[in-house]
C-alpha positions as CSV (number, residue, x, y, z in Angstrom):
1,R,-49.9,47.2,56.5
2,L,-48.5,44.2,58.2
3,E,-49.0,42.1,55.1
4,E,-47.3,44.7,52.9
5,G,-44.3,44.9,55.3
6,S,-44.1,41.1,55.3
7,A,-44.2,40.9,51.5
8,N,-41.4,43.6,51.3
9,L,-39.3,41.6,53.8
10,R,-39.8,38.4,51.8
11,K,-38.7,40.2,48.6
12,R,-35.7,41.6,50.4
13,M,-34.8,38.2,51.8
14,S,-35.1,36.7,48.4
15,R,-32.7,39.3,46.9
16,L,-30.3,38.8,49.7
17,E,-30.3,35.0,49.2
18,E,-29.6,35.5,45.5
19,E,-26.7,37.8,46.3
20,L,-25.4,35.3,48.8
21,D,-25.6,32.6,46.2
22,Q,-23.8,34.7,43.7
23,E,-21.0,35.5,46.2
24,K,-20.6,31.8,47.0
25,K,-20.3,31.1,43.3
26,K,-17.7,33.8,42.9
27,Y,-15.8,32.4,45.9
28,T,-15.9,28.9,44.4
29,M,-14.6,30.2,41.0
30,L,-11.8,32.1,42.8
31,E,-10.8,28.9,44.7
32,I,-10.6,27.0,41.4
33,K,-8.6,29.7,39.7
34,L,-6.2,29.8,42.7
35,R,-5.7,26.0,42.5
36,N,-5.1,26.2,38.8
37,S,-2.6,28.9,39.1
38,E,-0.8,27.0,41.8
39,R,-0.7,23.9,39.7
40,A,0.5,25.9,36.7
41,R,3.3,27.5,38.9
42,E,4.4,24.1,40.1
43,D,4.4,22.7,36.5
44,A,6.5,25.7,35.4
45,E,9.0,25.2,38.2
46,K,9.3,21.5,37.3
47,R,9.9,22.4,33.6
48,N,12.5,25.0,34.6
49,Q,14.3,22.5,36.8
50,L,14.3,20.0,34.0
51,L,15.6,22.6,31.5
52,Q,18.3,23.7,34.0
53,K,19.4,20.1,34.3
54,E,19.4,19.6,30.5
55,M,21.4,22.8,30.0
56,E,24.0,21.7,32.7
57,E,24.3,18.3,31.0
58,F,24.7,20.0,27.6
59,F,27.3,22.4,28.7
60,S,29.1,19.7,30.6
61,T,29.2,17.5,27.4
62,L,30.2,20.5,25.3
63,G,33.0,21.3,27.7
64,S,34.2,17.7,27.5
65,L,34.2,17.8,23.7
66,T,36.0,21.1,23.7
67,V,38.7,19.8,26.0
68,G,39.0,16.6,24.0
69,A,39.4,18.5,20.8
70,R,42.1,20.7,22.2
71,G,43.9,17.7,23.5
72,D,44.0,16.1,20.0
73,K,45.5,19.3,18.5
74,A,48.2,19.6,21.1
75,P,51.7,18.7,19.8
């Protein structure tokens, strides 16, 4: 009886260790995904800032050209 109980406990312990190992792997994968998503968000913010700056420069240049063209046509 004692040996049977001991064997059952070893089996249960082994299953629990496997489950714990799987949970650790899941946790590690989630950490990696979180870091990747944070990095992607930062990259997207940088691209948006660059695009915003380019748009401002474009419209500033366009405005200068428009004002210059109107000035040339004035009598």
